[in-house]
C-alpha positions in Angstrom: 28.3 9.5 32.6 30.8 10.1 29.9 29.2 7.5 27.6 25.7 9.1 28.1 27.0 12.5 27.3 28.8 11.3 24.2 25.7 9.5 23.1 23.7 12.7 23.8 26.0 15.1 21.8 26.2 12.7 18.9 22.3 12.3 18.7 21.9 16.1 19.0 24.4 16.7 16.1 22.7 14.2 13.8 19.2 15.6 14.8 20.2 19.1 14.2 19.4 19.2 10.4 21.2 22.6 9.9 24.5 21.3 11.4 24.3 17.7 9.9 23.3 18.6 6.5 25.7 21.4 6.2 28.6 19.0 7.3 27.4 16.2 5.0 26.7 18.3 1.9 30.0 20.2 2.2 32.1 17.4 0.8 29.5 16.6 -1.9 29.5 20.2 -2.9 33.2 20.5 -3.1 33.5 17.3 -5.0 31.2 18.6 -7.7 32.9 22.1 -7.6 36.4 20.6 -7.8 35.4 18.2 -10.6 33.6 21.0 -12.5 36.0 23.9 -12.2 39.3 22.8 -10.6 39.6 19.8 -12.8 40.4 21.7 -16.0 42.9 23.8 -14.1 44.6 20.7 -12.6 44.7 19.1 -16.1 46.2 22.1 -17.7 48.8 22.3 -14.9 49.7 18.7 -15.7 50.1 19.0 -19.4 52.1 22.3 -19.0 54.7 20.6 -16.9 55.1 17.7 -19.4 57.4 18.0 -22.4 55.8 17.8 -25.7 57.3 14.4 -26.4 55.6 12.9 -23.4 52.0 11.7 -24.1 49.7 10.2 -21.3 46.7 8.3 -22.0 43.4 10.1 -21.0 42.6 7.5 -18.4 46.0 8.1 -16.7 45.6 11.9 -16.9 42.1 11.6 -15.3 43.6 9.4 -12.6 46.3 12.1 -11.7 43.6 14.8 -11.8 41.2 12.8 -9.8 43.8 12.0 -7.2 44.7 15.6 -6.7 40.9 16.6 -6.6 40.1 14.1 -3.9 43.2 14.8 -1.8 42.3 18.4 -1.8 38.8 17.7 -0.9 39.6 15.5 2.0 42.2 17.7 3.4 39.8 20.5 3.7 36.6 18.6 4.6 38.3 16.8 7.6 39.0 20.3 9.2 35.8 22.1 8.2 33.4 19.3 9.1 35.2 19.1 12.4 34.4 22.7 13.2 30.7 22.2 12.3 30.3 19.2 14.5 32.1 20.9 17.3 29.8 23.9 17.2 27.4 21.9 19.5 29.6 22.9 22.4 29.3 26.6 21.5 25.4 26.2 21.1 25.2 24.7 24.5 26.9 27.8 25.9 24.7 30.1 23.7 21.4 28.7 24.9 22.4 28.1 28.4 22.3 24.3 28.4 26.0 24.2 29.6 24.9 25.7 32.9 22.5 22.8 33.6 25.2 20.2 32.7 27.7 22.0 35.0 25.3 21.9 37.9 25.1 18.0 37.7 27.5 16.0 40.0 30.1 15.2 37.4 33.7 16.4 36.6 34.2 19.3 34.3 36.8 17.4 32.5 34.2 14.6 31.8 31.9 17.3 30.0 34.9 18.7 27.9 35.9 15.2 27.0 32.4 14.2 26.0 32.3 17.1 23.5 35.6 16.3 22.0 34.9 12.5 21.7 31.4 13.1 20.3 32.7 15.7 17.7 35.4 13.1 16.7 32.8 10.4 16.1 30.5 12.6 14.1 33.3 14.0 11.9 34.9 10.6 11.4 31.5 9.3 10.2 31.0 12.0 7.7 34.5 12.1 6.5 34.6 8.4 5.9 31.5 8.7 4.0 33.2 11.4 2.0 36.2 9.2 1.3 33.9 6.7 -0.1 32.3 9.0 -2.5 35.8 10.2 -3.6 37.0 6.6 -4.1 33.9 6.0 -6.1 34.7 9.1 -8.3 38.2 7.8 -8.9 36.8 4.3 -9.8 34.8 6.1 -12.5 37.3 8.6 -13.8 40.7 6.5 -13.5 41.6 4.0 -10.6 45.3 3.4 -10.0 45.2 3.0 -6.3 46.7 -0.3 -4.7 45.0 -1.5 -1.5 47.9 -0.3 0.5 47.5 3.4 -0.6 43.8 3.1 0.1 44.4 2.0 3.7 47.0 4.8 4.1 44.6 7.3 2.7 41.9 6.2 5.4 44.6 6.6 7.9 45.3 10.1 6.6 41.8 11.0 6.8 41.5 9.8 10.6 44.6 11.7 11.5 43.5 15.0 9.8 40.1 14.5 11.5 41.9 14.1 14.8 44.0 17.3 14.0 40.7 19.3 12.9 38.7 18.0 16.0 41.5 19.2 18.4 42.1 22.5 16.7 38.2 23.3 16.7 37.9 22.3 20.5 40.6 24.6 21.4 39.2 27.5 19.3 35.6 26.9 20.2 36.4 27.2 23.9 36.4 30.8 23.5 33.2 31.2 21.4 29.8 31.7 23.2 27.3 32.9 20.6 25.7 32.0 17.3 27.2 35.0 15.7 30.7 33.9 16.6 29.9 30.5 15.3 29.0 31.9 11.9 32.1 34.2 11.7 34.5 31.4 12.5 32.7 28.9 10.2 33.0 31.4 7.4 36.8 32.1 8.0 37.6 28.4 8.3 35.6 27.4 5.2 37.0 30.0 3.1 40.6 30.4 4.3 41.9 26.8 5.4 42.0 25.6 2.0 44.5 28.2 0.9 46.9 28.0 3.9 47.0 24.2 3.9 47.8 23.9 0.1 44.5 22.4 -1.0 43.2 25.0 -3.3 46.6 26.1 -4.8 49.9 24.0 -4.6 52.3 25.7 -2.1 55.0 25.5 -4.8 52.9 28.2 -6.7 53.4 30.7 -3.8 56.4 33.1 -3.2 59.4 31.7 -1.3 58.5 33.8 1.8 54.9 32.5 2.0 56.1 28.9 1.3 58.4 29.1 4.3 55.6 30.6 6.5 53.2 27.8 5.4 55.8 25.1 6.0 55.2 25.8 9.8 51.6 24.9 9.5 50.8 21.4 10.4 47.8 21.3 8.2 50.1 21.5 5.2 51.5 18.1 6.1 48.0 16.6 6.4 47.3 17.7 2.8 50.7 16.4 1.5 50.0 13.0 3.0 46.5 12.6 1.5 48.0 13.9 -1.8 50.8 11.4 -1.9 48.6 8.4 -1.1 45.9 9.5 -3.5 48.3 10.1 -6.4 51.0 7.6 -5.8 49.4 4.9 -7.9 49.1 7.1 -11.0 52.7 8.4 -10.5 53.9 4.8 -10.3 52.0 3.9 -13.4 53.7 6.9 -15.2 57.0 5.6 -14.2 56.2 2.1 -15.6 55.2 3.7 -18.9 58.8 5.1 -19.2 58.4 8.7 -17.9 61.9 9.8 -16.6 62.3 10.0 -12.9 63.4 13.4 -12.9 60.2 14.5 -14.6 58.2 12.6 -12.1 60.3 14.3 -9.2 59.5 17.7 -10.7 55.7 16.8 -10.8 55.8 15.7 -7.2 57.4 19.1 -6.3 54.8 21.0 -8.3 51.9 19.0 -6.8 53.2 19.2 -3.1 53.7 15.5 -2.9 57.2 16.6 -1.9 57.4 19.3 0.7 60.4 21.2 1.8 61.2 22.9 5.0 63.7 25.6 4.5 65.2 23.7 1.4 65.2 20.3 3.1 62.7 17.6 1.8 60.4 16.4 4.6 59.9 12.6 4.4 56.5 11.0 4.9 57.4 9.5 8.2 58.3 13.0 9.4 55.0 14.4 8.1 53.2 11.7 10.1 55.3 12.7 13.3 54.5 16.4 12.8 50.8 15.7 12.4 50.6 13.2 15.5 52.6 15.4 17.6 50.5 18.5 16.8 47.4 16.5 17.7 48.9 15.5 21.1 49.8 19.1 21.7 46.4 20.5 20.9 44.7 17.9 23.1 47.0 18.9 26.0 46.3 22.6 25.4 42.5 21.8 25.3 42.7 20.0 28.6 44.8 22.7 30.2 42.5 25.5 29.0 39.5 23.6 30.3 41.1 23.4 33.7 42.1 27.0 33.7 38.6 28.3 32.6 36.8 26.0 35.1 39.1 27.3 38.0 38.2 30.9 36.8 34.4 30.2 36.8 34.5 28.8 40.3 
């Protein structure tokens, strides 16, 4: 029964041209917008942080800018696409399909799990396609990624998708209409990029806001993608004789280095925070489903 429901939900998502094309075109639009508008902003921020005596080749500079662009895009898309794909659960409530499914002789937990897994499959599919496009963009502009960092970047995307799917599953449990879908979709699309440090580096915010954002797990997902998308270019800078202190300052400015109340957070700890948050959100999703199902009985 679970397998049939997952298959049904995935098919419905890819058949719904509105949800599917919105989810698929979002990363493409973001890539174009980022490259067109944010590219110059990122380039200026790099050159401003470099001493006049330090000169970088155009290719290396493009590789740095490209790494920051794709890390921002992937960090945002993995969550926004997860919300889009998970709206099928809300649509089933809005049009009454959920009542027919609940009448059937299956556990409520099976139905809830089917929505989560189907949303995860759909989101992973789209986000891995988006990752391929981003890597293609880097190959054209400036490629400095070793195979290891590419694999880590794929892992980062998978984890942020798991986080986004779990978060959207918890929030969507409380939605039941098309209007609510639109409102939540708009809020997530416009606001998430700022609070996770994708649109603007957290280092550019005030100290108070930086401390608040350091409590948000999405911030560490962005930092992971940024580290692995830019590590190759930063390593190339070091080989060209750029001082380690200057590279450290760049990492701070770009949020490759994150600090929790003045203490630097290591990459393993970032992974631990992200994985722990995913497990907690999944547990909350299961618990809320049980409570809501008992209330409806």
